[in-house]
N, C-alpha and C positions, 0 to 999 in steps of 0.2 A: 366451549363457549365461555367467555368471560362475561360476567353478570353484575349489574348494578341494582341495588335494592333501594327504593325510594319510598318512604312511608313516614308521616309524622308521628306514628305510634310505635314507641320503642318495642313493645311486645310483639307487635305484627312484624317488625323488621327481624326480630330474633326468630320467629316462626318461619319466615321466609328463608332465613339464613340456614336453619336446620334442615328444612326440606331440600334446599338446593345442595347441601353437603352431602346428600344421599345419592345424588346423581353424579356418576363418575366423570362425565365430561363438562361439568359446569364448574367454574372457578369464580367465586365471589370476590370482586376486586375492590368493593367499597359499598358503603350505604350512606344515604343522605336522609335528613329529617325533614327536608322541604324541597320543593321543585326547583327553586332558584338555585340552591347549592348543586342540584343535579344538572341543571342547565349549564352552569359555569364548568362543571367537571367534563361534560360532554363536548364542550367547545375545544378541549385540547387533548382528550384521551379517547381512544378508540374502544367502543363497547359493543359487544355483539347483542346482548339482551338486557332489557330493563324490565324489572318487576315493579310496576308502578301503581301506587295508590291513586285515587282520583280526588277525594275531597281533602285538601290541605290548605293551610292559610297562606294568603298572598297570591299564590299561584296554584291553580288545580293541575291535576295529571293531564287532563284534556288540554288545557292551555300550553302546558309544557310541550305535549306532542305537537301541537299546531305550530309552535315557534321553533321547532327543531329544523334546521335547514342542512343541505348537503346530504352526505351519507348518514342516514338515520339508522339507529339501532332498532332491532326487533323489540316490540313492546307487548308485554302481557299485563293487562290491567288487573289489579287485585283491589276489590272494593266490597264494602258492606252493603252497598246499594245496587239495586237491579236496574233503576230507571235511566242509568247512563249507557246502557248497552248499545242501543241504536246509534247514538252520536259516536261512541267508541269505535264500533265496526266500520263506520264511515271514514275513519281515519286509517283503515287498512291495518289495524292491530292483529296480532297473532291469535289472541284469545282474551277472554274476559271472565275472570273467576270471581265469584261472590264468596266472600268470607262467611264463616271459617273454612279455610282452604284444607281439603283433605289430601293425603298423599296421592291417592288415585287421580283425583282431579288435577293435581299439580303435575303429575307425569304426563297426563293427556295435553296439557298446555305446552309443556316443554317439548314434547314430540312434534307438535305443530310448529313451534319456534325453530326447532333443529332443522326441520324440513325447509323452512324459509331461508334460514341462514346458509344452508348447503346450496340451495337453489341460486343465491345471489353470486356464487362463483362458478356454478355449474350450468346455469340456464343457457348460456350463449357462448358458443365457440365457433371459430372460423377455420376451415380446413382448405388450404391452398387456394383461396380466393375463388372458389367455385361453389362451395357448399358451406352452410352453417349448420350447427347441431344445436337444437333447442330442447329443453326438458319440457314435455307436454304431459302434465300429470306425473305418472310414474314411468313414462316412456321417453327415451332420448330419441328424437326424431331428426333426420337429415332433410334439410331443405336446400334447394337450388337457389343461389343468390339471384339468378336471372329470373326466378319466379316472383321475387318480392316487388311489389308496386310502390308501397310507401310504408313508413313506420310512424306510429303515434304514441306519445307518452300520455299515460292515464294513471295519475297518482303514483303509486309505487310500482306500477306495472307498465310494460311496453307491449303494444299490439302490432304485430307484423301482418300486413295485409297482402294476400295473394289474390289472383283473379276470382276464385270461388269461395274463399273463406279467410279467416284470420286466426292467428295464435296469440295468446296473452302470456308473457312470461314475466317472472318477477325480477326486474333489473332496472336500470336507468337508461335514458336515452343517450346520455353522455358515454356510457359504457359501450352501448350498441355502436355509437358513431365512431369510437376509437378503434373498433375492431373491423369495421367494414372498409372495403377498398375505396379510397377517396376518388378514384377514377370512375366508379359506377354510382356513387351515392352522394347526395348533397344536403346539408342542413338548409331548410328553407323558413324555419319558424323555430321558436324555442321548444315547441312540442312536436315537430314534424321533421322527418327525413325523407327525401323523395329519390326514387331510382331515376337517374338521369335519362336512360334510354326508354323509360315508360311514360314520359311526359308527352302528353298530346298537345296542349295549348297553354299559354300563359295569358291570363286576362283578368280584368277586374279585381286586382289585388290578390290573385291566387293562381293556381294552376290546375289542370284537369288531367287525371290519370285513370284511364279505364272507366270513364264516366263518373268518376268521384272527384269532388272539389277538395283541394288542399290549400290552406292559407299560406301565404308568402308575407313574412314580416318585412318592413322597410329596411331593417338592418341587414337583411340577407339578399336583398333584391339585385344589387350590383354584382355581387359574387355569382348569383344564379344567372344573370344575363351574360356574364363573361364565360361562365361554364358552357352556356347553351350556344354561345357564339352568335348572340342576337345582333343583327345588323341594324 
């Protein structure tokens, strides 16, 4: 894992760097004294993990996280304050460490981050256009493509809906869309993909699959109608 350290306190950055140096699979690629420098670096450099302070001048760590678009790094907040924890976890961060950071607590957070980073490349695989393999907790599970009704993006997760249940995996909707056979699935909204052969009706700005409503955005409506051969 390559790692970026962001903290306006030089001593805190040094402490994080020393802790990170003791974990074999972490490579510290840089450190930033403020969130704006980190933002600019993350626009052109791929980073797996960010050890991020919250209270910094000009832009906070929370604000930086909210403003990151596209492929986001995994984030561990490191802060002296406990009161930001709820807001932090709403941003789907890996962990929230209150300073001073102990080696044991640091390793616990790194283990969580490592699991998320590995899941980003291993959570979703397609096999001969009949099955997909997803990581469900610590189990790799095989699902029939024909069992999937629709797929919904939820923050940093994607939910795959089946007739009786759903599975949530840590990936992006774009990644899922790229791996699904285009003959069977269609993007109908920036947050939804539908299984073409599961669509029951198209009505009132959306469609119905297995009794559940799925929105259809105007930008995708013409493509959907063409795909469905609507007369």
